[in-house]
C-alpha positions as CSV (number, residue, x, y, z in Angstrom):
1,M,57.0,34.3,149.9
2,M,56.3,35.2,146.4
3,N,55.2,38.7,147.2
4,Y,58.4,39.3,149.1
5,Y,60.4,38.4,145.9
6,K,58.2,40.4,143.8
7,I,58.8,43.5,146.1
8,K,62.6,43.1,146.1
9,I,62.7,42.8,142.3
10,I,60.7,46.1,142.2
11,I,63.0,47.7,144.6
12,C,66.0,46.6,142.7
13,F,64.5,47.9,139.5
14,C,63.8,51.4,141.0
15,M,67.3,51.6,142.5
16,S,68.7,50.7,139.1
17,K,66.7,53.2,137.3
18,N,67.6,55.8,139.8
19,L,71.3,54.8,139.4
20,L,70.9,55.3,135.6
21,K,69.7,58.7,136.0
22,F,72.5,59.6,138.4
23,L,74.9,58.3,135.9
24,F,73.4,60.2,133.1
25,L,73.3,63.4,135.1
26,L,77.0,62.8,136.0
27,A,77.8,62.4,132.5
28,T,76.1,65.5,131.2
29,A,77.5,67.7,134.1
30,V,80.9,67.9,132.6
31,P,79.7,69.6,129.4
32,I,77.2,71.7,131.0
33,F,79.9,72.9,133.4
34,S,82.2,73.6,130.5
35,Q,79.5,75.7,128.8
36,K,79.1,77.8,131.8
37,K,82.9,78.2,132.1
38,N,83.0,79.3,128.5
39,S,80.2,81.6,128.5
40,F,82.5,84.5,129.5
41,D,84.4,84.0,126.3
42,L,81.0,83.9,124.3
43,I,79.9,87.3,125.9
44,C,83.3,88.8,125.3
45,E,83.1,87.5,121.7
46,R,79.7,88.9,121.2
47,T,80.5,92.3,122.5
48,S,83.5,92.6,120.2
49,S,81.9,91.6,117.1
50,V,78.3,92.5,117.4
51,T,77.5,94.9,120.0
52,A,80.4,97.2,119.0
53,Y,79.1,97.7,115.6
54,K,75.5,98.5,116.7
55,D,76.1,100.4,119.8
56,L,79.8,101.3,120.7
57,P,79.1,103.0,124.1
58,K,77.0,100.1,125.1
59,A,79.8,97.7,124.1
60,I,82.2,99.7,126.3
61,K,79.9,99.6,129.2
62,T,79.4,95.9,128.9
63,A,83.3,95.5,128.7
64,D,83.5,97.4,132.0
65,S,80.9,95.2,133.8
66,L,82.6,92.1,132.5
67,Y,85.7,93.3,134.1
68,M,83.9,93.8,137.4
69,R,82.6,90.3,137.3
70,A,85.9,88.6,136.2
71,Q,87.4,86.2,138.8
72,Q,90.6,84.8,137.1
73,P,93.6,86.9,135.8
74,S,93.1,85.5,132.3
75,E,89.6,86.9,132.4
76,K,90.6,90.3,133.6
77,I,93.3,90.4,130.7
78,Q,90.7,89.3,128.2
79,C,88.4,92.4,129.6
80,L,91.3,95.0,129.3
81,I,92.0,93.6,125.7
82,L,88.4,94.0,124.8
83,S,88.2,97.7,126.3
84,S,91.2,98.6,124.3
85,E,90.0,97.3,121.1
86,L,86.6,99.1,121.6
87,Y,88.3,102.5,122.4
88,Q,90.6,102.0,119.3
89,H,87.5,101.4,117.2
90,A,86.1,104.6,118.9
91,G,89.2,106.5,117.8
92,E,90.4,107.1,121.3
93,L,93.9,105.8,121.0
94,K,95.3,107.3,124.2
95,K,92.5,105.2,126.3
96,A,93.1,102.4,124.2
97,I,96.7,102.2,124.9
98,C,96.2,102.7,128.6
99,Y,94.0,99.6,128.6
100,S,96.6,97.7,126.4
101,E,99.4,98.8,128.8
102,N,97.4,97.5,131.9
103,A,96.8,94.2,130.2
104,H,100.4,94.0,129.4
105,S,101.4,94.6,133.0
106,V,99.1,91.8,134.2
107,I,100.3,89.3,131.7
108,N,103.8,89.9,132.7
109,Q,103.1,88.1,135.9
110,S,100.8,85.3,134.5
111,S,103.2,84.1,131.7
112,N,100.4,83.4,129.3
113,P,102.0,83.3,125.6
114,E,98.8,83.4,124.0
115,Q,97.5,86.6,125.6
116,M,101.1,88.0,125.5
117,A,101.0,87.6,121.7
118,A,97.6,89.3,121.5
119,V,98.4,92.3,123.7
120,T,101.8,92.9,122.3
121,R,100.3,92.9,118.6
122,L,97.6,95.2,119.7
123,L,100.1,97.6,121.4
124,A,102.4,97.4,118.4
125,R,99.5,98.5,116.0
126,Q,98.5,101.4,118.5
127,Y,101.8,102.8,118.8
128,R,102.4,102.6,115.1
129,Q,99.2,104.6,114.6
130,V,100.5,107.3,116.9
131,G,103.9,107.4,115.0
132,L,105.9,105.8,117.8
133,Y,107.6,103.3,115.4
134,E,110.5,102.1,117.5
135,R,108.2,101.4,120.5
136,S,105.8,99.4,118.1
137,K,108.8,97.3,116.8
138,K,109.8,96.5,120.4
139,Y,106.3,95.1,121.0
140,I,106.4,93.1,117.8
141,I,109.7,91.3,118.7
142,K,108.2,90.6,122.2
143,G,105.1,89.1,120.5
144,L,107.0,87.0,118.0
145,E,108.9,85.4,121.1
146,A,105.6,84.7,122.6
147,S,103.9,83.3,119.6
148,G,106.6,80.6,119.4
149,S,105.6,79.3,122.8
150,I,101.8,78.8,122.1
151,T,101.1,75.2,122.1
152,D,98.1,75.6,120.0
153,F,99.1,75.0,116.4
154,Q,96.3,77.1,114.9
155,K,96.6,80.0,117.2
156,S,100.6,79.9,117.1
157,N,100.6,80.2,113.4
158,E,97.8,83.1,113.4
159,A,99.6,85.1,116.0
160,S,102.9,84.7,114.1
161,G,101.3,85.7,110.9
162,L,99.7,88.8,112.3
163,L,102.8,89.9,113.9
164,N,104.8,89.5,110.8
165,Q,102.2,91.8,109.1
166,E,103.0,94.3,111.8
167,M,106.7,94.1,111.2
168,A,106.0,94.8,107.5
169,F,104.2,97.9,108.4
170,Y,107.1,99.1,110.4
171,E,109.6,98.3,107.4
172,M,107.5,100.2,105.1
173,E,107.4,103.3,107.4
174,M,111.3,103.0,107.4
175,G,111.4,102.8,103.6
176,N,112.9,99.2,103.6
177,Y,110.4,97.9,101.2
178,S,112.4,94.7,100.4
179,N,112.3,93.7,104.1
180,A,108.6,94.6,104.0
181,I,108.1,92.0,101.2
182,R,110.0,89.4,103.1
183,F,107.9,89.8,106.2
184,I,104.4,89.9,104.3
185,E,105.4,86.8,102.4
186,S,106.2,85.2,105.8
187,S,102.8,86.1,107.2
188,L,101.1,84.6,104.3
189,K,103.0,81.2,104.9
190,Y,101.6,81.3,108.5
191,F,98.1,82.0,107.4
192,E,98.3,79.0,104.9
193,R,98.7,76.7,107.9
194,I,95.5,77.7,109.8
195,N,91.9,77.0,109.0
196,S,89.8,79.7,110.7
197,R,87.0,82.1,109.8
198,N,89.6,85.1,110.2
199,E,91.9,83.3,107.5
200,N,90.4,85.1,104.4
201,R,90.5,88.6,106.2
202,T,94.2,88.2,107.4
203,A,95.4,87.1,104.1
204,A,93.6,89.8,102.3
205,A,95.2,92.2,104.5
206,S,98.7,90.7,103.6
207,Y,97.8,90.9,99.9
208,Q,96.7,94.6,100.2
209,L,99.9,95.3,101.9
210,L,101.9,93.7,99.1
211,G,100.0,95.8,96.5
212,D,100.9,99.1,98.5
213,V,104.6,98.2,98.5
214,Y,104.9,97.3,94.8
215,F,102.9,100.4,94.1
216,K,105.5,102.5,96.0
217,L,108.2,100.5,93.8
218,N,106.3,101.7,90.7
219,D,105.6,98.1,89.7
220,Y,102.0,98.7,88.8
221,P,101.2,95.2,87.0
222,V,102.2,93.4,90.2
223,S,100.7,95.8,92.6
224,E,97.3,95.3,90.7
225,N,97.6,91.6,90.9
226,Y,98.0,91.6,94.7
227,Y,95.1,94.2,95.0
228,R,93.0,91.8,92.9
229,K,93.9,88.8,95.2
230,A,92.8,90.9,98.2
231,E,89.6,92.1,96.6
232,G,88.5,88.4,96.0
233,L,88.9,87.5,99.7
234,L,87.0,90.6,101.3
235,K,83.5,91.3,102.1
236,V,81.9,94.5,100.8
237,G,82.3,97.6,102.9
238,S,85.5,96.4,105.0
239,C,88.1,99.0,105.7
240,T,90.8,97.1,104.0
241,L,88.6,96.8,100.7
242,G,88.5,100.6,100.8
243,L,92.3,100.5,100.9
244,V,92.3,98.0,97.9
245,Y,89.9,100.3,95.7
246,N,92.1,103.2,96.6
247,G,95.1,101.5,95.5
248,L,93.6,100.5,92.1
249,G,92.5,103.9,91.6
250,G,95.9,105.2,92.4
251,I,97.2,102.9,89.8
252,R,94.7,104.2,87.2
253,L,95.6,107.9,88.1
254,K,99.4,106.9,87.2
255,Q,98.1,105.5,83.9
256,K,96.1,108.6,83.4
257,N,93.0,106.3,83.0
258,W,90.6,108.8,84.2
259,K,87.4,106.9,83.6
260,D,88.5,103.8,85.5
261,A,90.2,105.9,88.2
262,E,86.8,107.5,89.0
263,V,85.0,104.2,89.3
264,Y,87.5,102.8,91.9
265,L,87.9,106.3,93.8
266,K,84.0,106.4,94.2
267,K,83.9,103.0,95.8
268,A,86.9,103.8,97.9
269,E,85.3,107.2,99.1
270,K,81.9,105.3,99.8
271,I,83.7,103.1,102.3
272,A,85.9,105.9,103.7
273,D,83.0,108.3,104.5
274,T,81.4,105.5,106.6
275,S,84.6,104.3,108.3
276,R,86.3,105.6,111.4
277,S,89.7,105.1,109.9
278,L,91.5,108.3,109.5
279,T,94.3,106.7,107.6
280,L,91.8,105.3,105.0
281,K,90.2,108.8,104.7
282,K,93.5,110.5,104.1
283,A,94.5,108.2,101.4
284,V,91.3,108.4,99.6
285,Y,91.0,112.2,99.7
286,S,94.6,112.6,98.4
287,N,94.0,110.3,95.4
288,I,90.6,112.1,94.7
289,N,92.3,115.3,95.0
290,D,94.9,114.1,92.3
291,Y,92.2,112.9,90.1
292,Y,90.4,116.2,90.0
293,E,93.6,118.0,89.4
294,G,94.5,115.6,86.6
295,T,91.0,116.2,84.9
296,G,91.2,120.0,85.3
297,D,88.5,120.5,87.8
298,N,90.2,122.9,90.2
299,F,87.1,123.6,92.2
300,K,86.5,120.2,93.2
301,A,90.3,119.6,93.6
302,S,90.3,122.2,96.2
303,L,87.4,120.7,98.1
304,Y,89.2,117.5,98.5
305,A,92.4,119.3,99.3
306,V,90.4,120.8,102.3
307,K,89.1,117.4,103.3
308,Y,92.5,115.9,103.0
309,V,94.2,118.7,105.1
310,R,91.4,118.4,107.8
311,T,92.0,114.6,108.1
312,Y,95.7,115.1,108.2
313,D,95.3,117.8,111.0
314,S,93.0,115.3,112.9
315,I,95.7,112.6,112.8
316,A,98.3,115.0,113.8
317,A,96.2,116.4,116.7
318,R,95.5,113.0,117.9
319,N,99.1,111.8,117.9
320,Q,100.0,115.3,119.6
321,S,97.5,114.7,122.2
322,F,98.9,111.3,122.9
323,T,102.6,112.2,123.0
324,M,102.0,115.6,125.1
325,K,99.6,114.1,127.7
326,G,100.9,110.5,127.9
327,T,101.5,110.9,131.6
328,E,97.6,111.1,132.1
329,I,96.1,107.6,132.7
330,A,92.3,107.4,131.8
331,K,90.3,108.1,135.0
332,G,86.7,107.0,135.8
333,K,86.0,103.3,135.1
334,I,89.6,102.5,134.3
335,S,90.6,103.7,137.6
336,K,88.2,101.2,139.3
337,K,90.0,98.4,137.4
338,S,93.3,99.9,138.3
339,G,92.4,100.0,141.8
340,Q,92.1,96.3,141.9
341,M,95.7,95.9,141.1
342,N,98.5,96.3,143.6
343,G,100.5,99.6,144.0
344,V,103.6,98.0,142.3
345,K,101.7,97.4,139.0
346,N,100.4,101.1,138.9
347,A,103.8,102.6,139.8
348,T,105.3,100.6,136.9
349,I,102.7,102.0,134.6
350,V,103.3,105.6,135.7
351,I,107.0,105.3,135.3
352,L,106.5,103.9,131.9
353,F,104.5,106.9,130.7
354,I,106.8,109.5,132.4
355,S,109.9,107.8,130.9
356,L,108.0,108.0,127.5
357,V,107.1,111.7,127.7
358,G,110.5,112.6,129.1
359,L,112.1,110.9,126.0
360,L,109.7,112.7,123.6
361,L,110.3,116.1,125.3
362,F,114.0,115.4,124.9
363,I,113.7,114.6,121.2
364,R,111.4,117.7,120.5
365,T,114.0,120.0,122.3
366,K,116.9,118.5,120.2
367,Q,114.8,119.0,117.0
368,K,114.1,122.7,117.9
369,R,117.7,123.3,118.1
370,Q,118.4,121.7,114.9
371,R,115.6,123.5,113.3
372,S,116.9,126.8,114.5
373,K,120.5,125.9,113.0
374,L,118.6,124.9,109.8
375,R,116.5,128.1,109.8
376,N,119.6,130.4,110.2
377,I,121.3,128.8,107.0
378,I,118.3,128.8,105.0
379,R,117.3,132.4,105.8
380,A,120.8,133.6,105.3
381,Q,120.6,131.9,101.6
382,L,117.2,133.7,101.1
383,N,118.4,137.0,102.3
384,M,121.3,136.7,100.0
385,I,118.8,136.1,97.1
386,S,116.7,139.0,98.3
387,N,119.6,141.5,98.1
388,R,120.6,140.7,94.6
389,S,120.4,143.8,92.4
390,H,118.3,141.9,90.0
391,Y,115.7,139.4,91.0
392,P,116.4,136.1,89.3
393,L,113.1,135.3,87.7
394,K,112.8,134.5,84.0
395,Q,110.7,137.0,82.3
396,S,110.8,135.5,78.9
397,D,107.1,136.0,78.2
398,G,106.4,138.3,80.9
399,S,103.9,135.8,82.8
400,E,105.9,132.4,83.0
401,F,106.1,132.7,86.6
402,S,103.4,135.1,87.4
403,N,100.0,134.1,89.2
404,I,98.3,137.5,88.5
405,S,94.9,136.7,87.3
406,V,93.4,140.1,87.0
407,E,94.3,143.4,85.3
408,E,97.8,143.5,84.0
409,V,99.6,146.9,83.8
410,D,102.8,147.5,81.8
411,E,105.4,148.1,84.3
412,K,108.3,148.4,81.7
413,D,108.3,152.3,81.9
414,S,111.1,154.1,80.0
415,E,113.6,155.8,81.8
416,T,112.1,159.1,80.9
417,D,108.8,158.1,82.4
418,R,110.4,157.1,85.6
419,R,112.2,160.4,85.9
420,R,108.8,162.1,85.3
421,N,107.2,160.0,88.1
422,D,110.1,160.9,90.2
423,S,109.7,164.5,89.8
424,L,105.8,164.4,90.4
425,M,106.2,162.4,93.5
426,T,107.2,164.3,96.6
427,S,109.7,162.6,99.1
428,E,107.1,162.4,101.8
429,T,104.7,160.5,99.4
430,E,107.6,158.2,98.5
431,S,108.6,157.5,102.3
432,K,104.8,156.9,103.1
433,L,104.5,154.4,100.2
434,L,107.6,152.6,101.6
435,E,106.3,152.4,105.1
436,L,102.9,151.1,103.6
437,L,104.9,148.4,101.8
438,E,106.7,147.3,104.9
439,D,103.3,146.8,106.6
440,F,102.1,145.0,103.5
441,E,105.2,142.7,103.7
442,K,104.4,141.8,107.4
443,G,100.8,140.7,106.6
444,D,99.9,137.9,104.2
445,L,97.6,140.1,101.8
446,Y,100.2,139.1,98.9
447,N,98.8,135.6,99.0
448,N,95.4,136.9,97.7
449,K,94.9,135.0,94.3
450,G,93.5,138.3,92.9
451,M,96.6,140.3,93.7
452,S,97.8,142.7,91.0
453,L,99.5,146.1,90.8
454,S,96.2,147.9,90.4
455,F,94.5,146.0,93.2
456,L,97.6,146.8,95.6
457,A,97.4,150.5,94.6
458,G,93.8,150.7,95.6
459,E,94.6,149.0,99.0
460,L,97.3,151.5,99.6
461,N,95.4,154.5,98.3
462,T,98.0,155.5,95.5
463,N,98.2,155.1,91.7
464,T,99.9,152.3,90.0
465,K,102.7,154.6,88.5
466,Y,103.8,155.7,91.9
467,L,103.7,152.2,93.2
468,S,105.4,150.5,90.4
469,Y,108.4,153.1,90.7
470,V,108.8,152.7,94.4
471,I,108.9,148.9,94.0
472,N,111.4,149.1,91.2
473,Q,113.5,151.7,92.9
474,H,113.5,150.3,96.6
475,K,112.8,146.6,96.2
476,S,114.9,146.0,93.0
477,A,112.3,143.9,91.3
478,D,109.2,144.4,89.2
479,F,105.8,144.0,90.7
480,K,105.3,140.3,89.9
481,S,108.8,139.3,91.0
482,Y,108.3,141.3,94.3
483,V,105.1,139.6,95.1
484,N,106.2,136.2,94.1
485,R,109.3,136.6,96.3
486,L,107.1,137.5,99.3
487,R,105.0,134.4,98.8
488,I,108.0,132.1,98.5
489,K,109.4,133.6,101.7
490,Y,106.1,132.9,103.3
491,I,105.9,129.4,102.4
492,V,109.5,128.7,103.3
493,D,109.1,130.1,106.7
494,K,106.0,127.7,107.1
495,L,108.1,124.7,106.0
496,I,110.8,125.6,108.5
497,N,108.7,126.3,111.4
498,N,105.8,124.0,111.0
499,E,106.5,120.3,110.0
500,K,103.0,119.5,109.0
501,Y,103.5,121.6,106.0
502,R,106.2,119.3,104.8
503,Q,103.6,116.5,104.7
504,Y,101.2,118.6,102.6
505,K,100.9,118.0,98.9
506,I,102.7,120.5,96.6
507,S,99.4,121.6,95.1
508,I,98.1,122.4,98.7
509,L,101.4,124.4,99.5
510,A,100.8,126.4,96.1
511,D,97.2,127.1,96.8
512,E,98.3,128.3,100.4
513,C,100.4,131.2,99.1
514,G,98.2,132.2,96.2
515,F,99.6,130.3,93.2
516,S,96.9,129.0,90.8
517,S,98.8,125.8,90.0
518,H,101.3,123.3,91.2
519,S,103.5,123.9,88.3
520,K,103.7,127.8,88.6
521,F,104.5,127.5,92.2
522,A,107.2,124.9,91.6
523,A,108.8,127.0,89.0
524,V,108.6,130.2,91.0
525,F,110.0,128.3,94.0
526,K,113.0,127.0,92.2
527,A,113.8,130.4,90.6
528,V,113.9,132.0,94.2
529,T,115.7,129.3,96.2
530,D,117.3,127.5,93.4
531,Y,115.6,124.2,94.6
532,S,112.4,122.5,93.9
533,P,110.0,122.4,96.6
534,S,110.2,118.4,97.1
535,A,113.9,118.8,97.3
536,F,113.7,121.8,99.8
537,I,111.4,119.7,101.9
538,K,113.7,116.6,101.7
539,Y,116.8,118.4,103.0
540,L,114.8,120.1,105.8
541,D,113.8,116.6,107.1
542,A,117.3,115.4,106.6
543,G,118.7,118.2,108.7
544,N,116.1,117.6,111.5
545,Q,117.2,113.9,111.5
546,S,121.0,114.2,111.4
547,G,121.3,117.4,113.5
548,K,124.1,118.6,111.2
549,S,124.1,121.7,109.0
550,V,122.3,121.0,105.7
551,H,124.5,121.6,102.6
552,F,122.3,121.9,99.5
553,P,123.8,120.3,96.4
554,E,123.0,121.8,93.1
555,N,119.3,121.0,92.2
556,D,119.1,119.3,88.8
């Protein structure tokens, strides 16, 4: 009997032990399951923050494979957002926007405010970078509505802060600096309410943006104060820090503090050269060009002018590529993802891009018509100036507006000398010289910085006296005025027909048409057209925007 009870006790003990094990396994199953559920998020995060910086192509492939493995709509959206961010990091904005639009299309059916806020902010930034500011604003407004519906307090405030930042960028592009300041201050209030590892970086971006706004308002002490705040929150090497150093360098340039300007601009250049950001490169190269112009090193100034122009052209080419080929949705792997969506979603995306391109083509056609009207007005004015009996260049010291750097020849021949030259020159020679000058005017040899009377005489196989006589008699100008007039006509034609020239610095325009300095070019330009280069460009842009004839007021 005793043995029976012993056996029963042992069995109960074993059962209790197994029950405890079972309960333990049941208790730990939930967190283990949760970890497995969250592993997808962890892989996405690791791909975005680590793999992308080490091996971008590998990160893109990882994002593609994650999409194929995704089961839930929210996971698919997460992968599309990840792919968009990676392509944006690679500088392929057209593909990035395609992925973002795909994600936006899926979210519209899932009603996830957190993901809607993330995608709309991404689209707002991407459309801003390609110059489609109104479309960017549309997504900002939609994102702000979504951020108010996010239940998580931290995420709601972070999304609202970032979207207010984007709205500030929009207002800056529109020139509404007071509105920009208001939105930046709102973003900072939202960031103060959150406690995340991104807080410093997001707040620093707002301070850097405030520095830019006050710089444009010429309030340099306030601008520097905000740049310093941003600097204190940023890690070494970040793109935003590059913009901060560039801003501080720009302030020193305005103050003509060349030594400190060089220090900050070197730091900014170091970051820009290793960055993929064309916007940062463009801003830094522009300031360094100004620095070398200010210190009188024209050779280095020209080197950075070339870097600036190349970067500007890269941005323009990227934007043009997007606007002209917006109907093309990226093929290959993205087509596999789109294939899993139904036909209605794909049709919606195609219609969206076709509508966008149609709108852009309409705007471009309208702009061409406006430019044509404006061109006729300006050319009529230039022709009127060209037909004046005396060319209106001030000749007080004989070289004020001249850019002739080689041999100078006295062109102020007496009436007796001119009659003598006339008698020695046959009518055939005079006609031939006029034909050669017409060919000369059709080219761009006059933009040569080494152009002089003796140089051109050598090119035309004649002598300086004959050439000087023909120019004076038939072009109603001396040689210097004649060449400068051709140069200004050349650059005016570029400004009218090619909008990118209106974005160039005045010093670059001067170099393009053979002038050795900004000041000489500006003086000759005003003497020929009656307007300064900046005023001329301003009214060209105003004419394009208004669609009306431009009436130039007197230029003070």
